[in-house]
C-alpha positions in Angstrom: -39.7 106.9 -35.9 -42.3 109.5 -35.0 -45.9 108.9 -34.0 -48.4 109.4 -36.8 -50.4 112.7 -36.7 -53.9 111.9 -37.7 -56.3 114.5 -39.0 -59.3 115.9 -37.1 -63.0 116.2 -37.8 -63.5 116.7 -41.5 -67.1 117.7 -41.0 -66.0 120.1 -38.3 -63.8 122.0 -40.7 -66.4 121.9 -43.5 -68.9 123.5 -41.1 -66.4 126.1 -40.1 -66.1 126.9 -43.8 -69.8 127.6 -43.8 -71.3 124.4 -45.2 -74.4 122.7 -43.7 -74.1 119.0 -43.2 -77.4 117.9 -41.8 -78.4 115.3 -44.4 -78.0 111.6 -43.9 -74.8 111.7 -46.0 -73.0 114.1 -43.6 -69.7 115.2 -45.3 -70.4 113.0 -48.3 -73.2 115.4 -49.3 -70.5 117.8 -50.6 -69.0 115.2 -53.0 -71.4 116.5 -55.6 -72.4 119.9 -54.2 -68.9 121.2 -53.5 -66.0 118.8 -54.0 -63.4 121.6 -53.9 -64.5 122.4 -50.3 -63.6 118.8 -49.3 -60.1 119.2 -50.8 -59.7 122.5 -49.1 -60.6 121.0 -45.7 -58.1 118.2 -46.2 -55.5 120.7 -47.0 -56.2 122.7 -43.8 -55.4 119.6 -41.7 -52.2 118.8 -43.7 -51.1 122.4 -43.2 -51.7 121.9 -39.5 -49.3 119.0 -39.4 -51.4 115.9 -40.1 -49.9 113.0 -41.9 -53.2 111.4 -42.8 -56.4 112.5 -44.6 -59.5 110.5 -43.9 -62.0 110.7 -46.8 -65.5 112.1 -46.9 -67.1 108.6 -47.0 -67.8 107.9 -43.3 -71.6 107.8 -43.8 -71.5 106.9 -47.5 -73.1 103.8 -48.9 -74.6 102.8 -52.2 -78.2 102.9 -50.9 -77.6 106.1 -49.0 -76.1 107.9 -52.0 -78.9 106.7 -54.3 -81.5 107.9 -51.8 -79.8 111.4 -52.1 -80.1 111.2 -55.9 -76.4 110.5 -56.5 -76.5 108.6 -59.8 -73.2 106.9 -59.5 -72.4 106.0 -55.9 -69.2 104.2 -56.6 -67.7 107.1 -58.5 -68.7 109.4 -55.7 -66.7 107.3 -53.3 -63.8 107.1 -55.7 -63.9 110.9 -56.0 -63.6 111.2 -52.2 -60.4 109.3 -52.3 -59.0 111.4 -55.2 -59.8 114.7 -53.4 -57.8 113.5 -50.4 -55.0 112.4 -52.6 -54.9 115.8 -54.3 -54.7 117.5 -50.9 -51.9 115.1 -49.8 -49.7 116.5 -52.5 -48.8 119.1 -49.9 -46.6 116.5 -48.2 -43.7 114.3 -49.5 -45.0 111.1 -51.1 -43.4 108.9 -48.5 -45.3 110.4 -45.5 -48.8 111.6 -46.7 -51.4 108.9 -46.5 -55.0 108.7 -47.6 -57.3 106.7 -45.3 -60.7 105.7 -46.8 -63.2 106.3 -44.0 -66.0 103.8 -43.5 -68.2 104.2 -40.5 -70.5 101.5 -39.0 -74.0 100.7 -40.3 -75.3 102.8 -37.4 -73.6 105.9 -38.9 -75.4 105.4 -42.2 -78.7 105.5 -40.3 -77.9 109.2 -39.5 -79.7 109.1 -36.1 -76.8 108.7 -33.7 -76.9 104.9 -33.7 -73.1 104.7 -33.8 -73.2 105.9 -30.2 -75.3 103.1 -29.0 -75.0 100.1 -31.4 -78.5 99.0 -30.6 -78.9 97.3 -34.0 -76.5 94.6 -33.0 -79.5 92.5 -32.0 -81.1 92.5 -35.4 -80.7 89.0 -36.8 -82.0 90.4 -40.1 -82.2 94.1 -41.1 -85.1 95.7 -39.4 -86.7 97.4 -42.5 -89.6 98.6 -40.3 -87.2 100.8 -38.3 -87.2 103.5 -41.0 -87.5 103.8 -44.7 -83.7 104.6 -44.8 -82.9 101.1 -43.5 -84.6 99.5 -46.4 -82.8 101.9 -48.8 -79.5 101.2 -47.2 -79.8 97.4 -47.2 -81.9 96.8 -50.4 -80.7 99.4 -52.8 -77.1 98.6 -52.7 -75.5 96.2 -55.2 -75.3 92.5 -54.3 -72.1 91.5 -52.7 -71.1 88.2 -54.3 -67.4 87.6 -54.9 -64.6 85.2 -53.8 -64.1 87.6 -50.9 -67.6 86.9 -49.6 -66.9 83.3 -48.8 -63.6 84.0 -47.2 -65.2 86.7 -45.0 -68.1 84.6 -43.9 -65.9 81.6 -43.1 -63.6 83.9 -41.0 -66.7 85.2 -39.1 -67.8 81.6 -38.3 -64.4 80.7 -37.1 -64.3 83.7 -34.7 -67.8 82.8 -33.4 -66.3 79.5 -32.1 -63.5 81.2 -30.1 -63.8 81.5 -26.3 -63.7 85.3 -26.1 -66.7 85.5 -28.5 -69.0 84.4 -25.7 -68.8 87.9 -24.4 -70.0 89.4 -27.7 -73.3 89.6 -29.6 -72.4 88.4 -33.1 -75.9 87.4 -34.3 -76.1 90.0 -37.1 -72.7 89.5 -38.8 -73.8 88.0 -42.1 -76.2 90.8 -43.3 -73.8 93.5 -42.0 -71.0 91.9 -44.0 -73.2 92.0 -47.1 -73.9 95.7 -46.4 -70.2 96.6 -46.0 -68.9 94.5 -48.8 -69.8 96.9 -51.7 -68.7 99.9 -49.6 -65.2 98.5 -49.1 -65.0 97.5 -52.8 -66.0 101.0 -53.9 -63.6 103.0 -51.9 -60.8 100.6 -52.7 -61.3 101.3 -56.4 -59.9 104.7 -55.7 -56.6 103.2 -54.3 -56.4 104.6 -50.8 -53.4 103.7 -48.7 -55.5 102.3 -45.9 -59.1 101.7 -44.9 -60.2 103.5 -41.7 -63.0 101.4 -40.3 -64.0 103.7 -37.5 -66.4 104.5 -34.7 -67.5 100.9 -34.4 -70.0 100.9 -31.5 -70.6 97.1 -31.2 -68.6 94.0 -31.8 -70.9 92.6 -34.5 -70.4 95.6 -36.8 -66.7 95.6 -36.2 -66.3 91.9 -37.0 -68.5 92.2 -40.1 -66.6 95.0 -41.7 -63.2 93.6 -40.5 -64.0 90.3 -42.2 -64.8 92.1 -45.4 -61.5 94.0 -45.3 -59.5 91.0 -44.3 -60.9 88.9 -47.2 -60.2 91.7 -49.7 -56.7 92.2 -48.5 -56.1 88.4 -48.7 -57.1 88.6 -52.4 -55.2 91.8 -53.0 -58.3 93.9 -53.9 -58.2 96.3 -51.0 -55.5 97.9 -48.8 -54.7 97.2 -45.2 -57.1 98.6 -42.6 -57.3 100.0 -39.1 -60.3 99.3 -36.9 -61.3 101.8 -34.3 -64.1 101.8 -31.7 -66.5 104.1 -30.0 -66.0 103.5 -26.3 -67.6 104.7 -23.1 -65.8 107.1 -20.8 -64.2 104.2 -18.8 -62.2 103.3 -21.9 -62.9 99.6 -21.3 -66.3 99.0 -23.0 -67.7 99.8 -26.3 -70.7 102.1 -26.2 -72.8 98.9 -26.6 -71.4 97.7 -23.3 -69.3 94.9 -24.8 -65.7 94.6 -23.6 -63.1 96.4 -25.7 -60.4 93.8 -25.1 -62.5 90.9 -26.3 -63.7 92.8 -29.3 -60.2 93.7 -30.3 -59.2 90.0 -29.9 -62.0 89.1 -32.2 -61.0 91.6 -34.8 -57.4 90.3 -34.8 -58.7 86.8 -35.0 -60.9 87.5 -38.0 -57.9 88.8 -39.9 -56.0 85.7 -39.0 -58.9 83.4 -39.9 -59.0 85.1 -43.3 -55.3 84.5 -43.9 -54.3 88.2 -43.7 -53.1 88.9 -40.2 -50.7 91.7 -41.2 -53.5 93.5 -43.2 -54.7 94.8 -39.8 -52.5 97.9 -39.5 -53.8 99.1 -36.2 -56.7 99.2 -33.8 -57.9 102.1 -31.8 -60.5 104.3 -30.2 -62.1 107.4 -31.7 -65.0 109.8 -31.2 -64.9 109.2 -27.5 -64.2 111.6 -24.6 -60.5 112.4 -24.3 -60.7 111.1 -20.8 -61.4 107.6 -22.2 -58.1 107.5 -24.1 -55.7 106.6 -21.4 -57.9 103.8 -19.9 -58.3 102.5 -23.4 -54.6 102.5 -24.1 -54.0 100.7 -20.8 -56.6 98.1 -21.8 -55.1 97.5 -25.2 -51.4 97.9 -24.3 -51.2 96.5 -20.8 -47.5 95.5 -21.2 -44.6 98.0 -21.2 -44.4 100.1 -24.3 -41.2 98.4 -25.6 -43.0 95.0 -25.5 -46.3 96.4 -26.9 -44.7 97.7 -30.0 -42.5 94.7 -30.6 -38.7 94.5 -30.8 -37.0 97.5 -32.2 -35.9 97.2 -35.8 -33.1 99.1 -37.4 -34.4 102.1 -39.4 -34.1 101.9 -43.1 -32.5 105.1 -44.5 -35.4 106.0 -46.7 -37.8 105.6 -43.7 -35.8 107.2 -41.0 -37.8 110.4 -41.0 -41.2 109.0 -41.6 -44.0 108.2 -39.2 -45.5 105.0 -37.7 -48.2 104.1 -40.2 -46.1 105.0 -43.2 -43.4 102.7 -41.9 -45.8 99.9 -41.2 -47.3 100.1 -44.7 -43.9 100.1 -46.3 -42.5 97.2 -44.3 -45.7 95.0 -44.0 -44.1 92.8 -41.4 -45.8 90.4 -39.0 -48.7 91.8 -37.1 -47.9 94.0 -34.1 -50.7 95.6 -32.2 -50.5 99.4 -32.8 -53.1 101.7 -31.2 -54.5 104.9 -32.7 -56.4 107.4 -30.6 -58.4 110.2 -32.0 -61.1 111.4 -29.6 -63.7 114.1 -30.1 -64.0 117.3 -28.0 -65.8 115.5 -25.2 -69.2 116.7 -26.2 -72.1 114.4 -27.0 -74.0 114.0 -30.2 -77.8 114.9 -30.1 -79.2 112.5 -32.7 -82.6 114.2 -32.7 -81.5 117.8 -33.2 -78.3 116.8 -35.0 -75.9 118.9 -33.0 -73.2 118.5 -30.4 -74.0 119.3 -26.8 -71.8 119.6 -23.7 -73.8 117.8 -20.9 -73.2 115.5 -18.0 -73.5 111.8 -18.7 -75.9 109.5 -17.0 -76.0 105.7 -16.8 -77.5 104.2 -20.0 -80.8 102.6 -19.6 -81.6 99.1 -21.1 -82.9 99.6 -24.6 -81.9 103.3 -24.8 -81.1 104.7 -28.1 -82.8 104.8 -31.5 -84.7 101.8 -32.7 -86.6 98.8 -31.6 -86.6 98.2 -27.8 -86.0 101.9 -26.9 -87.0 105.4 -27.9 -84.7 107.9 -29.5 -83.2 110.0 -26.6 -82.2 113.6 -26.9 -78.6 112.9 -25.8 -76.6 109.7 -25.9 -75.6 108.5 -22.5 -72.4 106.6 -21.9 -71.2 106.6 -18.4 -72.4 106.6 -14.8 -70.5 109.7 -13.7 -70.4 113.3 -14.9 -67.9 113.6 -17.7 -64.6 115.5 -17.2 -64.6 119.0 -18.8 -63.9 119.2 -22.5 -60.3 120.2 -23.2 -59.3 123.6 -24.5 -57.3 123.6 -27.8 -54.1 124.4 -25.8 -54.7 121.3 -23.6 -54.5 118.8 -26.5 -50.7 119.0 -26.7 -50.5 117.9 -23.0 -52.9 115.1 -23.6 -51.0 113.9 -26.7 -47.8 113.8 -24.6 -49.5 111.5 -22.1 -50.9 109.3 -24.9 -47.5 108.9 -26.5 -46.0 107.8 -23.2 -48.8 105.2 -22.9 -47.9 103.7 -26.2 -50.1 105.3 -28.9 -48.8 104.9 -32.4 -51.1 107.6 -33.9 -52.9 110.6 -32.4 -55.4 112.9 -33.9 -58.9 114.3 -33.3 -62.4 113.4 -34.4 -65.6 115.5 -34.2 -65.2 119.1 -33.0 -61.4 118.9 -33.3 -60.3 121.2 -36.0 -56.9 122.2 -37.5 -55.9 124.2 -34.5 -56.2 121.1 -32.3 -54.2 119.1 -34.8 -51.5 121.8 -34.9 -51.3 121.5 -31.1 -50.8 117.8 -31.3 -48.3 118.0 -34.2 -46.2 120.6 -32.3 -45.8 118.2 -29.4 -45.2 115.1 -31.5 -42.5 116.8 -33.6 
């Protein structure tokens, strides 16, 4: 069984194709303006060797789409899944996967909040933070379904567990209500998996994981992976909360919802490549053979497929698989909305956008200067090291285009 090759930064490829993505919808802005461009960008990653297409829904929400005058937000999110599916026709049906991307609440704020997670302390949505917050929270459809009660009960169960003491979980209820309609909308398009990614803080990860777990329990959404934005040490989320405790909490919420095997994988993404090995050692401290569980005989029709396709086909007991797809190593400037290559500095208390701190020009993550950003040719070498450390899936995030994925795929083949 080979390691899954994930795709790279969809927005990176769209920008390389000449599209401006500076609205609060990011790539989702093209769902109405130029859907064929999204399909073409997905195809570029498949042609480079990717097994997975992640949809143009990372910053999409009902409220955000309505604020951009999209008349039918749910159909826009379904369209995103369909465009990825059409691009996936380049690969055999057994290996090409469509992952419906859903970012954290902070991503929908479009101010770089997914690189700080500052809103984790909001016990209720801070509608005074910006007019967009009110639109995001209040303009979306109400989330009221059997899944809601399962999700909220699972969240309360996790809050009582010992490792939850290290996490700030005060905002889980309203965040779950925000994510509920998003998960339902993309699931209507029948993706293979939900990619719940770039989670900067435990509370957002737990909230959206509970929604996905409840829906999976009821058979209304597919399995999910949950991936985190981490500091350069690979041991902490960008919020400062411990990665290991947060992952334990995510696993626990799927168990509490009665759907442990619906958690397909955990991982790290949109971090510096130097953070990947420490994160793998944090999440897979045991030898690789133990981390991935006992070897199972290959079924003939799966013998040539990749890790995530095999896991989806078998749906056996939960085994912790880890996906890694870092960015180029640059930092996002939430004010000027561009990527910059700068040295990191220690984050200050209250730094980041929102109450308790001012918006900074660059997001700070570590106490030491960051390692240099890797060249495209270096990614193959990095991927080799990550496979040896136990990664089940490898790709890129922001600023990693098809050439980077081709380097990764060439090594993993």
